[in-house]
Each structure stands twice: as C-alpha cells, then as structure tokens.
C-alpha positions in Angstrom: 4.6 1.1 10.9 7.2 3.3 9.1 7.4 6.9 10.3 6.4 8.2 6.8 3.2 6.2 6.9 2.3 7.4 10.4 2.9 11.0 9.3 0.7 10.6 6.3 -2.1 9.0 8.4 -1.9 12.0 10.8 -2.1 14.5 7.9 -5.1 12.6 6.5 -6.9 12.6 9.9 -6.2 16.3 10.4 -7.5 17.1 6.9 -10.6 15.1 7.4 -11.3 16.7 10.8 -10.8 20.3 9.7 -13.4 20.5 6.9 -15.9 23.4 7.1 -19.1 24.3 5.3 -20.0 21.8 2.5 -16.9 19.6 2.9 -18.1 17.6 6.0 -21.4 16.8 4.3 -19.5 15.1 1.5 -18.6 12.1 3.7 -15.2 11.9 2.0 -13.0 8.8 2.2 -9.3 8.9 1.4 -8.5 6.0 -1.0 -4.7 6.6 -1.1 -2.4 9.4 0.1 1.3 10.1 -0.3 3.8 12.7 -1.5 2.8 11.8 -5.1 -0.8 12.9 -4.5 -4.1 11.8 -3.0 -7.2 10.0 -4.3 -10.4 10.8 -2.5 -13.9 9.2 -2.8 -17.2 11.1 -2.4 -20.2 8.8 -2.1 -23.1 9.7 -4.3 -25.4 12.2 -2.5 -28.7 13.2 -4.2 -28.7 16.5 -2.2 -25.8 17.6 -4.4 -27.8 17.1 -7.7 -29.5 19.9 -9.6 -32.0 17.9 -11.6 -35.4 16.2 -10.7 -34.0 12.7 -11.3 -31.1 13.4 -8.9 -28.3 12.3 -11.3 -26.6 15.6 -12.3 -24.1 16.9 -9.8 -23.8 20.6 -9.3 -20.4 21.9 -10.7 -19.8 23.9 -7.6 -19.7 20.7 -5.6 -17.0 19.3 -7.9 -15.0 22.5 -7.6 -15.1 22.6 -3.8 -14.2 19.0 -3.7 -11.2 19.3 -5.9 -10.0 22.5 -4.2 -10.1 20.6 -0.8 -8.2 17.6 -2.2 -5.6 20.0 -3.6 -5.1 21.1 0.0 -4.5 17.5 1.1 -2.1 16.9 -1.7 -0.1 20.0 -0.7 0.0 18.9 3.0 1.3 15.5 1.9 3.9 16.8 -0.6 5.3 19.8 1.4 6.4 18.8 4.9 6.7 22.2 6.5 3.4 23.8 5.4 1.4 25.5 8.2 -1.4 26.9 6.1 -2.3 27.7 2.5 -4.7 29.9 0.6 -6.1 29.3 -2.9 -4.7 31.9 -5.3 -6.1 30.6 -8.5 -8.4 27.7 -9.4 -9.4 26.6 -12.8 -11.9 23.8 -13.7 -12.4 22.4 -17.1 -15.7 20.5 -17.2 -15.3 17.8 -19.8 -18.8 16.2 -19.8 -21.9 16.4 -17.7 -21.4 15.0 -14.2 -24.4 12.7 -14.5 -24.4 9.4 -12.7 -25.4 7.9 -9.4 -22.0 6.5 -8.9 -19.4 7.7 -6.3 -17.1 10.5 -7.5 -13.3 10.0 -7.3 -10.8 12.8 -7.4 -7.0 12.6 -7.7 -4.9 15.7 -6.9 -1.2 16.2 -6.9 1.2 19.0 -6.1 3.5 19.0 -9.2 5.7 22.0 -8.4 6.5 24.1 -5.4 8.5 27.2 -4.5 9.1 28.6 -1.1 5.8 30.5 -1.2 3.7 28.9 -3.9 2.4 25.4 -4.7 1.0 24.3 -8.1 -1.4 21.4 -8.4 -3.4 19.5 -11.0 -6.2 17.1 -10.6 -8.9 15.0 -12.3 -12.5 14.0 -11.4 -14.3 10.8 -12.6 -17.1 8.5 -11.6 -16.3 5.2 -10.0 -16.1 2.5 -12.6 -15.3 4.9 -15.4 -11.8 6.2 -14.8 -11.1 7.0 -18.4 -14.2 9.1 -18.9 -13.2 12.2 -16.8 -15.9 14.6 -15.7 -13.4 17.4 -15.1 -9.8 18.5 -14.8 -8.5 21.3 -12.7 -5.4 23.2 -11.9 -4.6 25.5 -9.0 -2.0 27.6 -7.2 -1.7 28.2 -3.5 0.0 30.7 -1.3 1.9 28.8 1.4 2.8 29.7 4.9 5.7 27.5 6.1 7.2 26.8 9.5 10.2 29.0 10.3 13.6 27.1 10.1 15.0 26.7 13.5 18.1 28.7 14.1 21.2 27.0 15.3 23.4 28.3 18.2 24.3 31.9 17.7 22.1 32.3 14.6 18.8 34.1 14.0 15.9 32.4 12.4 15.0 33.9 9.0 12.1 36.4 9.1 9.2 36.0 6.7 9.4 37.9 3.4 
C-alpha cells in the first residue's frame, strides 16, 4: 500500500477515535478521504430528530457534524497540523433536513496559511445529492509542528 494511503488511513482512524460528546453517538463512517477533502456518512438516528414522526433532524446535529468533518479535511490537507480550533463557522440551511435516509457530508480545506485554514462543505441525504440540505464555511486556527532545525540552526519559535 502506498505511504500516502497508509498515512490517510492513520489520520482517519485517529479522527474517528478522538470524537467527544455528540460525535461518537453519530456512528460516522468515512466514505472517502484525501487531500482534496473527505466525505462522511452519518446513519439515520431518530434520537437526533425534533419532531414526533422522527424525520426532521435538529440543525445543531448538522452543524456539529460538518464542524467535525472540517477538522478531518484539515488533517488530510495540511500534513504538519498538531491541533486546530474553530474560529468561525457559518451554516446556510437550504431546506428542512427531513428524511429517514443517511446524511452525507463533504468537506474540503480550500486555502491555508501558516496559522489559518479555510474550509467549505455541503450536506445532503443519501440518494439525493443534488438537493443539498445545508452548506457551510469555516476558518480554523492551526497549531503546526515546529520545523526541525538543521546542524547549527535554531528551530523557529511560534509567533
């Protein structure tokens, strides 16, 4: 298996194992993952619904899901990230999240600087990719590994 693929698989396993709070209850499955982004599936869960018929997903669940998948996209796109924190997160809800189908999310890091990552993503129900439920954008503060100093050099200090 190529080194890049092994590295991606390690990142995905680390991401799946580090979830806290609501995220572990989502039973997430990574459909595809690479430097161009990640697509993640969340199986339908009536516990996340807010109506008596258990078909309307709570918007906070979608926001938490997309925020988490943004993190995975950053880890895949930026090789030296140690940690990150969400600076800004915007969700545009395009239609009611009403279905009993699985939810799919695609997120990608489309730009990065030394200290900031910028992401975009979309949310839809399985079987209806063209009818997006929501779109989101976010920015993240990054903590990166220090560059190793060569002989006789000092490693740069964080700004």
